[in-house]
N, CA and C atoms as a LAMMPS dump frame, in Angstrom:
ITEM: TIMESTEP
0
ITEM: NUMBER OF ATOMS
606
ITEM: BOX BOUNDS ff ff ff
-5.0000000000000000e+02 5.0000000000000000e+02
-5.0000000000000000e+02 5.0000000000000000e+02
-5.0000000000000000e+02 5.0000000000000000e+02
ITEM: ATOMS id mol type element x y z
1 1 1 N 0.95 -1.017 0.021
2 1 2 C 0.039 -0.082 0.034
3 1 3 C 0.667 1.101 -0.015
4 2 1 N 0.511 2.234 -0.989
5 2 2 C 1.391 3.139 -0.768
6 2 3 C 1.09 4.075 -0.149
7 3 1 N 1.588 4.873 0.815
8 3 2 C 2.056 5.794 1.769
9 3 3 C 1.725 7.182 1.118
10 4 1 N 0.904 8.191 2.194
11 4 2 C 0.43 9.417 1.715
12 4 3 C 1.678 10.172 2.557
13 5 1 N 2.478 11.063 1.523
14 5 2 C 3.114 11.945 2.116
15 5 3 C 2.729 13.336 2.432
16 6 1 N 3.322 13.752 3.664
17 6 2 C 2.854 15.427 3.918
18 6 3 C 3.368 16.436 2.707
19 7 1 N 1.885 17.052 2.656
20 7 2 C 1.936 18.21 1.838
21 7 3 C 1.269 17.408 0.413
22 8 1 N 0.844 16.358 0.01
23 8 2 C 0.861 15.622 -1.068
24 8 3 C -0.553 15.545 -1.051
25 9 1 N -1.836 15.886 -2.312
26 9 2 C -2.866 15.873 -2.005
27 9 3 C -3.808 14.302 -1.898
28 10 1 N -4.429 13.844 -1.006
29 10 2 C -4.804 12.844 -0.232
30 10 3 C -5.165 11.823 -1.054
31 11 1 N -5.649 12.433 -2.444
32 11 2 C -6.407 11.53 -3.691
33 11 3 C -5.364 10.821 -4.436
34 12 1 N -3.855 11.582 -4.155
35 12 2 C -3.026 10.889 -5.094
36 12 3 C -2.399 9.581 -5.354
37 13 1 N -2.606 8.789 -4.193
38 13 2 C -2.102 7.47 -4.102
39 13 3 C -3.572 6.546 -4.559
40 14 1 N -4.448 7.201 -4.267
41 14 2 C -5.287 6.312 -4.55
42 14 3 C -5.725 6.171 -5.88
43 15 1 N -5.447 7.479 -6.843
44 15 2 C -5.474 7.688 -8.335
45 15 3 C -4.515 7.194 -8.828
46 16 1 N -3.073 6.719 -8.356
47 16 2 C -2.102 6.377 -8.604
48 16 3 C -2.307 4.652 -9.108
49 17 1 N -3.219 4.196 -7.836
50 17 2 C -3.33 2.692 -7.762
51 17 3 C -4.581 2.401 -8.784
52 18 1 N -5.52 3.203 -9.073
53 18 2 C -6.518 2.976 -9.871
54 18 3 C -5.957 3.089 -11.379
55 19 1 N -4.922 3.67 -11.535
56 19 2 C -4.947 3.905 -13.224
57 19 3 C -3.522 2.978 -13.223
58 20 1 N -3.294 1.756 -12.023
59 20 2 C -2.271 0.891 -12.182
60 20 3 C -0.569 1.197 -12.451
61 21 1 N -0.449 2.413 -11.99
62 21 2 C 0.961 2.993 -11.719
63 21 3 C 1.832 1.997 -11.049
64 22 1 N 2.927 1.697 -11.239
65 22 2 C 3.811 0.916 -11.067
66 22 3 C 4.35 1.457 -9.254
67 23 1 N 4.134 0.789 -8.104
68 23 2 C 4.756 1.53 -7.042
69 23 3 C 5.913 2.152 -6.811
70 24 1 N 6.538 2.719 -6.306
71 24 2 C 7.667 3.557 -6.698
72 24 3 C 8.921 3.596 -5.228
73 25 1 N 9.769 2.873 -5.351
74 25 2 C 10.874 2.819 -4.521
75 25 3 C 12.013 3.64 -4.363
76 26 1 N 12.07 4.69 -3.57
77 26 2 C 13.323 5.531 -3.353
78 26 3 C 14.467 4.905 -2.976
79 27 1 N 15.561 4.623 -3.912
80 27 2 C 16.95 4.001 -3.611
81 27 3 C 18.06 5.12 -2.733
82 28 1 N 18.522 5.271 -1.71
83 28 2 C 19.755 5.865 -1.525
84 28 3 C 20.878 5.001 -1.825
85 29 1 N 22.105 5.042 -2.765
86 29 2 C 22.787 4.364 -2.548
87 29 3 C 23.922 4.991 -3.632
88 30 1 N 25.257 4.045 -3.997
89 30 2 C 26.354 4.541 -4.36
90 30 3 C 26.365 4.14 -5.967
91 31 1 N 26.883 5.111 -6.806
92 31 2 C 26.808 4.49 -8.037
93 31 3 C 28.22 3.756 -8.097
94 32 1 N 27.81 2.122 -8.799
95 32 2 C 29.176 0.977 -9.286
96 32 3 C 29.313 1.064 -10.865
97 33 1 N 30.145 1.727 -11.141
98 33 2 C 30.61 1.299 -12.546
99 33 3 C 30.585 -0.105 -13.415
100 34 1 N 30.479 -0.571 -12.135
101 34 2 C 30.646 -2.364 -12.601
102 34 3 C 29.016 -2.815 -12.76
103 35 1 N 28.153 -2.079 -12.048
104 35 2 C 26.932 -2.492 -12.031
105 35 3 C 26.354 -3.703 -11.387
106 36 1 N 27.286 -3.891 -10.633
107 36 2 C 27.478 -5.303 -9.734
108 36 3 C 26.561 -5.281 -8.625
109 37 1 N 26.959 -3.875 -8.169
110 37 2 C 26.235 -3.096 -7.242
111 37 3 C 25.094 -2.24 -7.287
112 38 1 N 24.931 -1.45 -6.091
113 38 2 C 24.994 0.151 -5.744
114 38 3 C 23.761 0.619 -6.574
115 39 1 N 23.726 1.66 -6.944
116 39 2 C 22.144 2.121 -7.422
117 39 3 C 22.084 1.749 -8.827
118 40 1 N 22.661 0.872 -9.625
119 40 2 C 22.219 0.272 -10.807
120 40 3 C 21.694 -0.993 -10.765
121 41 1 N 22.048 -1.756 -9.736
122 41 2 C 21.915 -3.074 -9.437
123 41 3 C 20.357 -2.687 -8.813
124 42 1 N 20.231 -1.598 -7.975
125 42 2 C 19.06 -1.293 -7.326
126 42 3 C 17.768 -1.054 -8.368
127 43 1 N 18.046 -0.514 -9.194
128 43 2 C 17.33 -0.231 -10.297
129 43 3 C 16.891 -1.298 -11.047
130 44 1 N 17.565 -2.231 -11.25
131 44 2 C 17.402 -3.598 -12.036
132 44 3 C 16.488 -4.022 -10.995
133 45 1 N 16.594 -4.286 -10.1
134 45 2 C 16.294 -5.552 -8.855
135 45 3 C 14.61 -4.88 -8.725
136 46 1 N 14.261 -3.818 -8.665
137 46 2 C 13.32 -2.835 -8.492
138 46 3 C 12.385 -2.601 -9.114
139 47 1 N 13.082 -3.004 -10.598
140 47 2 C 12.448 -3.251 -11.79
141 47 3 C 11.783 -4.432 -11.943
142 48 1 N 12.525 -5.296 -12.017
143 48 2 C 12.576 -7.061 -12.574
144 48 3 C 10.864 -7.009 -11.191
145 49 1 N 10.921 -6.589 -9.961
146 49 2 C 9.902 -6.793 -9.324
147 49 3 C 8.418 -6.026 -9.378
148 50 1 N 8.527 -5.359 -10.632
149 50 2 C 7.46 -4.714 -11.228
150 50 3 C 7.312 -2.992 -10.527
151 51 1 N 7.738 -2.842 -9.972
152 51 2 C 8.039 -1.122 -9.227
153 51 3 C 9.017 -0.524 -9.869
154 52 1 N 9.129 1.114 -9.812
155 52 2 C 9.845 1.926 -10.233
156 52 3 C 10.61 2.642 -9.449
157 53 1 N 11.965 2.561 -9.894
158 53 2 C 12.808 3.076 -8.928
159 53 3 C 13.435 4.523 -9.035
160 54 1 N 13.253 5.004 -7.777
161 54 2 C 13.56 6.407 -7.625
162 54 3 C 15.034 6.814 -6.925
163 55 1 N 16.069 6.725 -7.71
164 55 2 C 17.235 6.558 -7.529
165 55 3 C 18.214 7.836 -6.77
166 56 1 N 18.912 7.916 -5.71
167 56 2 C 19.266 9.022 -5.309
168 56 3 C 20.839 8.696 -4.994
169 57 1 N 21.536 9.294 -5.557
170 57 2 C 23.061 9.005 -5.312
171 57 3 C 24.008 9.355 -4.014
172 58 1 N 24.591 8.376 -3.483
173 58 2 C 24.834 9.324 -2.217
174 58 3 C 26.696 9.397 -2.384
175 59 1 N 27.113 8.478 -3.453
176 59 2 C 28.657 8.812 -3.942
177 59 3 C 28.731 7.87 -4.73
178 60 1 N 29.996 8.132 -5.305
179 60 2 C 30.712 7.577 -6.753
180 60 3 C 31.909 6.492 -6.275
181 61 1 N 31.503 5.223 -6.579
182 61 2 C 32.54 4.298 -6.276
183 61 3 C 33.471 4.365 -7.69
184 62 1 N 34.795 3.875 -7.479
185 62 2 C 35.876 3.935 -8.296
186 62 3 C 36.67 2.553 -8.421
187 63 1 N 36.025 1.815 -8.809
188 63 2 C 35.999 -0.061 -8.583
189 63 3 C 36.317 -0.735 -10.218
190 64 1 N 36.679 -1.691 -9.928
191 64 2 C 36.946 -2.71 -10.912
192 64 3 C 35.716 -3.987 -10.695
193 65 1 N 36.057 -4.752 -11.142
194 65 2 C 34.897 -6.218 -10.961
195 65 3 C 35.759 -6.774 -9.573
196 66 1 N 36.836 -6.875 -9.806
197 66 2 C 37.54 -7.219 -8.317
198 66 3 C 37.157 -6.493 -6.82
199 67 1 N 37.722 -5.362 -6.946
200 67 2 C 37.717 -4.665 -5.555
201 67 3 C 37.383 -3.009 -5.863
202 68 1 N 37.235 -2.237 -4.668
203 68 2 C 36.974 -1.041 -4.354
204 68 3 C 37.975 -0.152 -4.14
205 69 1 N 38.476 0.405 -4.846
206 69 2 C 39.411 1.531 -4.921
207 69 3 C 39.128 2.828 -3.837
208 70 1 N 38.311 2.95 -4.419
209 70 2 C 37.978 4.919 -3.573
210 70 3 C 36.488 4.975 -3.759
211 71 1 N 36.15 5.981 -2.825
212 71 2 C 34.717 6.591 -2.862
213 71 3 C 34.875 7.666 -2.787
214 72 1 N 34.039 8.508 -3.869
215 72 2 C 33.788 9.922 -3.99
216 72 3 C 32.228 10.384 -3.136
217 73 1 N 32.486 10.901 -1.904
218 73 2 C 31.064 10.959 -1.576
219 73 3 C 30.825 12.432 -2.331
220 74 1 N 29.249 12.254 -2.396
221 74 2 C 28.159 13.216 -3.084
222 74 3 C 27.732 14.048 -1.674
223 75 1 N 28.179 15.188 -1.276
224 75 2 C 27.937 16.31 -0.034
225 75 3 C 26.127 15.983 0.229
226 76 1 N 26.406 15.696 1.461
227 76 2 C 25.345 15.194 2.086
228 76 3 C 23.8 16.355 1.769
229 77 1 N 24.351 17.385 1.568
230 77 2 C 23.363 18.73 1.504
231 77 3 C 22.595 18.141 0.037
232 78 1 N 23.598 17.662 -0.818
233 78 2 C 23.051 17.56 -2.296
234 78 3 C 22.133 16.465 -2.477
235 79 1 N 22.372 15.502 -1.626
236 79 2 C 21.897 14.061 -1.404
237 79 3 C 20.237 14.224 -0.556
238 80 1 N 20.175 15.415 -0.057
239 80 2 C 18.782 15.351 0.548
240 80 3 C 18.069 16.346 -0.232
241 81 1 N 18.707 16.969 -1.042
242 81 2 C 18.136 18.009 -2.325
243 81 3 C 17.275 17.173 -2.923
244 82 1 N 18.425 15.91 -3.952
245 82 2 C 17.801 14.733 -4.369
246 82 3 C 16.644 14.546 -4.009
247 83 1 N 16.545 13.635 -2.828
248 83 2 C 15.583 13.04 -2.295
249 83 3 C 13.942 13.986 -2.026
250 84 1 N 14.417 14.942 -1.455
251 84 2 C 13.38 15.962 -1.054
252 84 3 C 12.573 16.376 -2.29
253 85 1 N 13.275 16.637 -3.121
254 85 2 C 12.656 16.985 -4.785
255 85 3 C 11.877 16.177 -5.143
256 86 1 N 12.152 15.012 -5.081
257 86 2 C 11.336 13.712 -5.657
258 86 3 C 10.312 13.361 -4.954
259 87 1 N 10.325 13.705 -3.474
260 87 2 C 9.359 13.517 -2.583
261 87 3 C 8.263 14.314 -2.716
262 88 1 N 8.569 15.448 -3.054
263 88 2 C 7.612 16.62 -3.017
264 88 3 C 6.361 16.494 -4.084
265 89 1 N 6.683 15.562 -4.728
266 89 2 C 5.447 15.432 -5.886
267 89 3 C 5.324 13.816 -6.354
268 90 1 N 6.044 12.85 -5.568
269 90 2 C 6.001 11.421 -5.99
270 90 3 C 5.626 10.409 -4.594
271 91 1 N 4.438 9.996 -4.481
272 91 2 C 4.117 8.941 -3.555
273 91 3 C 5.074 7.337 -3.642
274 92 1 N 5.546 7.384 -2.582
275 92 2 C 6.656 6.457 -2.954
276 92 3 C 6.044 4.818 -1.775
277 93 1 N 6.053 3.644 -2.185
278 93 2 C 5.687 2.689 -1.141
279 93 3 C 6.655 2.244 -0.596
280 94 1 N 7.728 2.509 -0.723
281 94 2 C 9.289 1.899 0.373
282 94 3 C 10.017 2.16 -0.158
283 95 1 N 11.181 2.344 1.14
284 95 2 C 12.455 2.904 1.003
285 95 3 C 13.74 1.595 0.893
286 96 1 N 14.701 2.1 0.291
287 96 2 C 16.217 1.254 0.13
288 96 3 C 17.37 1.993 0.147
289 97 1 N 17.654 1.651 1.679
290 97 2 C 18.95 2.24 1.588
291 97 3 C 20.359 1.215 1.7
292 98 1 N 21.234 1.728 0.879
293 98 2 C 22.348 1.298 0.357
294 98 3 C 23.672 1.845 1.172
295 99 1 N 25.004 1.721 0.331
296 99 2 C 26.183 2.483 0.655
297 99 3 C 25.406 3.979 0.761
298 100 1 N 25.946 4.883 2.094
299 100 2 C 25.564 6.241 2.248
300 100 3 C 26.332 7.346 2.051
301 101 1 N 27.703 6.503 2.272
302 101 2 C 29.1 7.371 1.824
303 101 3 C 30.119 7.849 2.945
304 102 1 N 29.411 8.169 4.093
305 102 2 C 30.473 8.389 5.168
306 102 3 C 28.901 8.695 6.523
307 103 1 N 29.74 8.483 7.501
308 103 2 C 28.428 8.971 8.627
309 103 3 C 28.116 10.195 8.485
310 104 1 N 28.39 11.185 7.729
311 104 2 C 27.451 12.709 7.697
312 104 3 C 26.312 11.858 6.808
313 105 1 N 26.762 11.023 5.598
314 105 2 C 25.417 10.624 4.941
315 105 3 C 24.293 9.896 5.704
316 106 1 N 24.692 8.928 6.589
317 106 2 C 24.106 8.2 7.51
318 106 3 C 23.337 9.374 7.908
319 107 1 N 23.927 10.609 8.285
320 107 2 C 22.792 11.457 9.293
321 107 3 C 21.309 11.951 8.706
322 108 1 N 22.194 12.446 7.41
323 108 2 C 21.387 12.995 6.753
324 108 3 C 20.207 12.265 6.047
325 109 1 N 20.748 11.427 5.455
326 109 2 C 19.427 10.233 5.313
327 109 3 C 18.491 10.178 6.018
328 110 1 N 18.939 9.462 7.559
329 110 2 C 18.205 9.284 8.775
330 110 3 C 17.214 9.928 9.094
331 111 1 N 17.765 11.602 8.637
332 111 2 C 16.78 12.853 8.742
333 111 3 C 15.103 12.653 7.907
334 112 1 N 15.984 12.281 6.829
335 112 2 C 14.76 12.524 6.098
336 112 3 C 13.727 11.362 6.086
337 113 1 N 14.614 9.828 6.465
338 113 2 C 13.861 8.784 6.849
339 113 3 C 12.587 9.028 8.074
340 114 1 N 13.16 10.081 8.805
341 114 2 C 12.164 10.037 10.095
342 114 3 C 10.972 10.721 9.784
343 115 1 N 11.031 11.526 8.572
344 115 2 C 9.475 12.301 8.436
345 115 3 C 9.201 11.505 7.615
346 116 1 N 9.152 10.369 7.514
347 116 2 C 8.022 9.363 6.843
348 116 3 C 8.057 8.108 7.338
349 117 1 N 7.622 7.818 8.684
350 117 2 C 7.823 6.863 9.4
351 117 3 C 7.168 5.544 8.957
352 118 1 N 5.934 5.742 8.214
353 118 2 C 4.786 4.845 7.769
354 118 3 C 5.41 4.395 6.772
355 119 1 N 6.598 4.511 6.058
356 119 2 C 7.125 4.072 4.815
357 119 3 C 8.264 2.863 5.093
358 120 1 N 7.512 2.047 4.943
359 120 2 C 9.019 0.507 5.223
360 120 3 C 9.993 0.943 4.271
361 121 1 N 11.08 0.161 5.076
362 121 2 C 12.647 0.73 5.003
363 121 3 C 13.434 -0.799 4.895
364 122 1 N 13.841 -1.311 3.718
365 122 2 C 15.124 -2.48 3.338
366 122 3 C 16.437 -1.539 3.51
367 123 1 N 17.398 -2.297 4.413
368 123 2 C 18.522 -1.668 4.24
369 123 3 C 19.762 -2.921 4.285
370 124 1 N 20.483 -2.118 3.425
371 124 2 C 21.504 -3.484 3.017
372 124 3 C 23.016 -2.762 3.481
373 125 1 N 23.799 -3.748 4.555
374 125 2 C 25.221 -3.311 4.742
375 125 3 C 26.144 -4.501 3.996
376 126 1 N 26.649 -3.168 3.014
377 126 2 C 27.908 -3.888 1.804
378 126 3 C 29.087 -4.215 2.642
379 127 1 N 29.68 -5.124 2.033
380 127 2 C 31.305 -4.932 2.317
381 127 3 C 31.974 -3.623 2.767
382 128 1 N 32.799 -3.428 3.658
383 128 2 C 33.376 -1.648 4.029
384 128 3 C 34.416 -2.006 4.559
385 129 1 N 35.136 -3.676 4.107
386 129 2 C 36.358 -3.788 4.642
387 129 3 C 37.534 -2.472 3.83
388 130 1 N 37.306 -2.147 2.516
389 130 2 C 38.339 -1.365 2.021
390 130 3 C 38.091 0.082 2.448
391 131 1 N 37.443 0.5 2.931
392 131 2 C 37.549 1.663 4.196
393 131 3 C 38.473 1.658 4.993
394 132 1 N 39.004 2.831 5.53
395 132 2 C 39.872 3.282 6.426
396 132 3 C 38.567 3.018 7.576
397 133 1 N 39.675 2.266 8.61
398 133 2 C 39.165 1.796 10.075
399 133 3 C 38.307 2.624 10.949
400 134 1 N 39.048 3.939 11.129
401 134 2 C 38.031 4.873 11.69
402 134 3 C 36.757 5.401 10.739
403 135 1 N 36.813 5.373 9.55
404 135 2 C 35.716 5.958 8.529
405 135 3 C 34.926 4.85 8.654
406 136 1 N 35.057 3.512 8.578
407 136 2 C 34.13 2.383 8.606
408 136 3 C 33.362 2.387 9.845
409 137 1 N 34.587 2.621 11.195
410 137 2 C 33.656 2.473 12.745
411 137 3 C 32.922 3.64 12.628
412 138 1 N 32.878 4.468 12.114
413 138 2 C 32.335 6.059 11.742
414 138 3 C 30.882 5.653 11.722
415 139 1 N 31.152 5.03 10.213
416 139 2 C 29.941 4.635 9.001
417 139 3 C 29.047 3.656 10.449
418 140 1 N 29.468 2.366 10.833
419 140 2 C 28.832 1.492 11.316
420 140 3 C 28.092 2.156 12.506
421 141 1 N 28.612 2.767 13.373
422 141 2 C 28.37 3.266 14.604
423 141 3 C 27.208 4.398 14.345
424 142 1 N 27.103 5.095 13.591
425 142 2 C 26.112 6.027 12.733
426 142 3 C 24.819 5.226 12.586
427 143 1 N 25.136 4.084 11.211
428 143 2 C 23.996 3.512 10.903
429 143 3 C 23.479 2.401 11.813
430 144 1 N 24.171 1.908 12.955
431 144 2 C 23.567 1.394 14.058
432 144 3 C 22.704 2.106 14.646
433 145 1 N 22.96 3.373 15.01
434 145 2 C 22.063 4.326 15.873
435 145 3 C 20.895 4.724 15.445
436 146 1 N 21.093 5.293 14.232
437 146 2 C 20.146 6.235 13.09
438 146 3 C 19.254 5.141 12.154
439 147 1 N 19.976 4.142 11.484
440 147 2 C 18.996 3.508 10.485
441 147 3 C 18.414 2.566 11.179
442 148 1 N 19.248 1.384 12.039
443 148 2 C 18.421 0.616 12.187
444 148 3 C 17.03 0.378 12.844
445 149 1 N 16.991 1.326 13.998
446 149 2 C 15.538 1.342 14.438
447 149 3 C 14.404 1.946 13.246
448 150 1 N 15.154 2.078 12.054
449 150 2 C 13.713 2.629 11.588
450 150 3 C 13.668 1.447 10.271
451 151 1 N 14.57 0.569 10.064
452 151 2 C 14.494 -0.577 9.183
453 151 3 C 13.757 -1.907 9.388
454 152 1 N 12.74 -2.103 8.653
455 152 2 C 11.861 -3.035 8.234
456 152 3 C 12.845 -4.584 8.165
457 153 1 N 13.798 -4.253 7.494
458 153 2 C 14.511 -5.917 6.936
459 153 3 C 15.759 -5.17 6.664
460 154 1 N 16.961 -6.058 7.164
461 154 2 C 18.156 -5.665 7.363
462 154 3 C 18.769 -7.206 6.545
463 155 1 N 19.563 -6.745 5.216
464 155 2 C 20.165 -7.185 4.654
465 155 3 C 21.923 -6.938 4.454
466 156 1 N 22.806 -8.174 4.57
467 156 2 C 24.068 -7.938 4.65
468 156 3 C 24.672 -8.803 4.786
469 157 1 N 26.137 -8.89 4.225
470 157 2 C 27.102 -10.506 4.693
471 157 3 C 27.053 -10.272 6.347
472 158 1 N 27.426 -11.774 6.828
473 158 2 C 27.62 -11.914 8.061
474 158 3 C 28.851 -11.307 8.569
475 159 1 N 30.116 -10.923 7.941
476 159 2 C 30.889 -10.137 8.543
477 159 3 C 30.716 -8.735 8.791
478 160 1 N 30.019 -8.263 8.037
479 160 2 C 29.745 -6.552 8.269
480 160 3 C 28.749 -6.318 9.091
481 161 1 N 27.407 -7.37 9.215
482 161 2 C 26.507 -7.282 9.851
483 161 3 C 26.768 -7.67 11.292
484 162 1 N 27.792 -8.133 11.536
485 162 2 C 28.425 -8.962 12.882
486 162 3 C 28.94 -7.34 13.525
487 163 1 N 29.819 -6.71 12.541
488 163 2 C 30.412 -5.466 12.826
489 163 3 C 29.579 -4.355 13.253
490 164 1 N 28.454 -4.301 12.856
491 164 2 C 27.747 -3.578 13.023
492 164 3 C 26.997 -3.933 14.569
493 165 1 N 26.371 -5.049 14.147
494 165 2 C 25.286 -5.354 15.088
495 165 3 C 26.021 -5.847 16.376
496 166 1 N 27.201 -6.298 16.637
497 166 2 C 28.064 -6.73 17.722
498 166 3 C 29.374 -6.497 17.629
499 167 1 N 29.504 -4.851 17.772
500 167 2 C 30.795 -4.494 17.864
501 167 3 C 32.082 -4.441 18.666
502 168 1 N 31.795 -5.314 19.767
503 168 2 C 32.522 -5.765 20.689
504 168 3 C 32.587 -7.318 20.9
505 169 1 N 32.263 -7.968 19.687
506 169 2 C 32.288 -9.691 19.374
507 169 3 C 34.127 -9.697 19.185
508 170 1 N 34.398 -10.969 19.521
509 170 2 C 35.575 -11.195 19.416
510 170 3 C 36.093 -12.307 18.052
511 171 1 N 36.884 -11.425 17.344
512 171 2 C 37.306 -12.708 16.324
513 171 3 C 37.776 -14.253 16.85
514 172 1 N 38.061 -14.467 17.999
515 172 2 C 37.926 -15.594 18.532
516 172 3 C 37.193 -16.302 18.847
517 173 1 N 36.418 -16.021 19.089
518 173 2 C 34.677 -16.56 19.015
519 173 3 C 33.76 -16.394 17.821
520 174 1 N 33.962 -17.274 16.771
521 174 2 C 32.448 -16.756 16.166
522 174 3 C 31.197 -16.845 16.663
523 175 1 N 30.668 -15.634 15.787
524 175 2 C 29.056 -15.496 16.605
525 175 3 C 28.323 -16.611 15.659
526 176 1 N 27.292 -16.739 16.211
527 176 2 C 26.195 -17.861 15.526
528 176 3 C 25.237 -16.893 14.799
529 177 1 N 24.53 -17.489 14.078
530 177 2 C 23.661 -16.874 13.079
531 177 3 C 22.578 -16.364 14.203
532 178 1 N 22.369 -16.609 15.019
533 178 2 C 21.163 -16.305 16.117
534 178 3 C 21.653 -14.943 16.332
535 179 1 N 23.147 -14.696 17.122
536 179 2 C 23.321 -13.682 17.786
537 179 3 C 23.256 -12.675 16.95
538 180 1 N 23.469 -12.256 15.616
539 180 2 C 22.892 -10.754 14.953
540 180 3 C 21.672 -10.825 14.717
541 181 1 N 20.589 -11.957 14.847
542 181 2 C 19.254 -11.776 14.726
543 181 3 C 18.515 -10.915 16.029
544 182 1 N 19.278 -11.489 17.274
545 182 2 C 18.742 -10.984 18.143
546 182 3 C 19.202 -9.267 18.739
547 183 1 N 20.594 -9.214 18.271
548 183 2 C 20.995 -7.674 18.248
549 183 3 C 19.869 -6.554 17.161
550 184 1 N 19.668 -7.428 16.215
551 184 2 C 18.86 -6.893 15.131
552 184 3 C 17.438 -6.273 15.671
553 185 1 N 17.145 -7.212 16.58
554 185 2 C 15.723 -7.02 17.115
555 185 3 C 15.911 -6.024 18.225
556 186 1 N 16.997 -6.32 18.887
557 186 2 C 17.083 -4.977 20.191
558 186 3 C 17.424 -3.806 19.413
559 187 1 N 17.557 -3.428 18.435
560 187 2 C 17.784 -1.935 17.826
561 187 3 C 16.899 -1.768 17.048
562 188 1 N 15.554 -2.775 17.152
563 188 2 C 14.281 -1.984 16.295
564 188 3 C 14.276 -2.312 14.841
565 189 1 N 15.233 -3.605 14.427
566 189 2 C 14.893 -4.198 13.324
567 189 3 C 13.684 -5.296 13.213
568 190 1 N 12.832 -5.727 12.356
569 190 2 C 12.272 -6.656 12.376
570 190 3 C 12.82 -8.15 11.753
571 191 1 N 13.541 -8.019 10.815
572 191 2 C 13.988 -9.252 10.027
573 191 3 C 15.061 -9.139 9.475
574 192 1 N 16.008 -9.877 9.347
575 192 2 C 17.333 -10.058 8.975
576 192 3 C 17.694 -11.257 8.229
577 193 1 N 18.338 -10.912 7.071
578 193 2 C 18.77 -11.528 6.242
579 193 3 C 20.179 -11.481 6.163
580 194 1 N 21.091 -12.892 6.61
581 194 2 C 22.652 -12.681 6.111
582 194 3 C 23.257 -13.61 5.461
583 195 1 N 24.196 -13.258 4.527
584 195 2 C 24.715 -14.599 3.814
585 195 3 C 26.103 -14.44 4.296
586 196 1 N 26.553 -15.926 4.187
587 196 2 C 28.401 -16.144 4.181
588 196 3 C 28.273 -16.304 5.796
589 197 1 N 27.21 -16.907 6.101
590 197 2 C 27.749 -17.394 7.663
591 197 3 C 28.547 -18.587 7.358
592 198 1 N 29.024 -18.278 8.78
593 198 2 C 30.458 -19.464 8.811
594 198 3 C 30.008 -20.857 9.814
595 199 1 N 29.196 -21.987 9.222
596 199 2 C 28.58 -22.754 10.315
597 199 3 C 29.349 -23.547 10.866
598 200 1 N 29.268 -23.686 12.547
599 200 2 C 30.507 -24.702 13.32
600 200 3 C 29.982 -25.984 13.101
601 201 1 N 30.918 -26.836 13.769
602 201 2 C 30.88 -28.426 13.385
603 201 3 C 29.643 -28.122 14.71
604 202 1 N 28.698 -29.565 14.366
605 202 2 C 28.447 -29.851 15.483
606 202 3 C 28.708 -30.93 16.421
């Protein structure tokens, strides 16, 4: 069901549904020139599900098919301008949050999300091992504090999800599949989908 946003014509959502218009999904993500991830992958996936993507670019990745070399962050104010402009006259059915560039980018996007709390959010935590340790820690701290409480579904690799949800965990003891799920629920996230879980011998 499409959510009515502040300042919009209350009949807009019903008219769009009656006209058979596809659901609109606003995605915040980086531009990946390989097309394997980021905003390009979001557009393809959203279209495959029969919806219409509203892409908001948060950073520009410099990479090949094997690794990420660097990221050029889009100014958070420009990210906010992209999103708020399209939100003024478009009804969205859901959000998708991918890589937001930096802790400041996370804060900016979280502020936008807070204005539309009835719209469901799917959040993705990509592999951040290419980032500087301090920048990565700041990003995950901001994501945990500001994005997780608004997230309905969290998706990510086991290593990144663990770093975010269980920052004090020890590498000497592998975490179970259940521990991140419990931590996600404690932060307000309803569902967790994790890939790359290392199974322990029974």
